[in-house]
N, C-alpha and C positions, 0 to 999 in steps of 0.2 A: 504494500500500500504506500509506503514512504517513497518507493521508487517512482510510482505513478505520479504522486503529488510533486515530487522534485522535477520529474520530466515535464509536467505541465507548467510549473513555474519557470523552468529553464527555457521552455518553448516560448513563453511570453516574453522573457528577457531577450531571446534571440530573434524575435520578430523584426527588430530593426535591421538585423543582418539580412534577413530575407527580403525586406522592403528595398534595401539598397541594391541587392543582387536579384537577378531574375529567378524566381522560383520555377521549378520544372526543368532547369538546366542540370544535366547529370553531374557535371563537375562541381557546380556550386552546391548542389544538394549533398554530394559526397563530402565536401569540406565541412559543410554545416553539420551533417549528421555525425561525422567523425569527431569533430571538436566537442560537441555537446555530449556524445556518448562517453568520451574519455573523461570529461568533467564530471558527469553523473557517476560513472564507474568509480572514479577516485573518491568522491564525497560519500558515496553509498557503500563503498568497499564491495563492489560487485565482482562476481567471477567473470572470466572472459566470455563465457556463454551468455550470462545476463547482460553484459555490456554490448555484446553483439546483437542481442534482441532489441536493446534500446536503439542501437545504430539503425537496424532494419526498420524499426517503427518510425524514427525520425526521417530517414531517407524516403520511405514510402509516403509519409505525410507531405514532405517537401515536393516530391515529384507529382503528387496529386493536386497541388495548389495551382 
C-alpha cells in the first residue's frame, strides 16, 4: 500500500517533467519511468522485481498519455 501511495505522489511531482517533454515518446517515457522507479525503489527498499513492476507501470502510464 505504501508503494502505491508513494508512486502516486511521485507521479504528481513528476508531472512537470512530462509536461515539458512529450508524453508517449518511448525514450522520454523510459527516462521518466527509470528515474522514478529507482527513486521509489530506494525510498521503499524494494526488491529488483518490485522496482521493475513500478518501472513497467510508470512506463505504460506515460506511453498511454
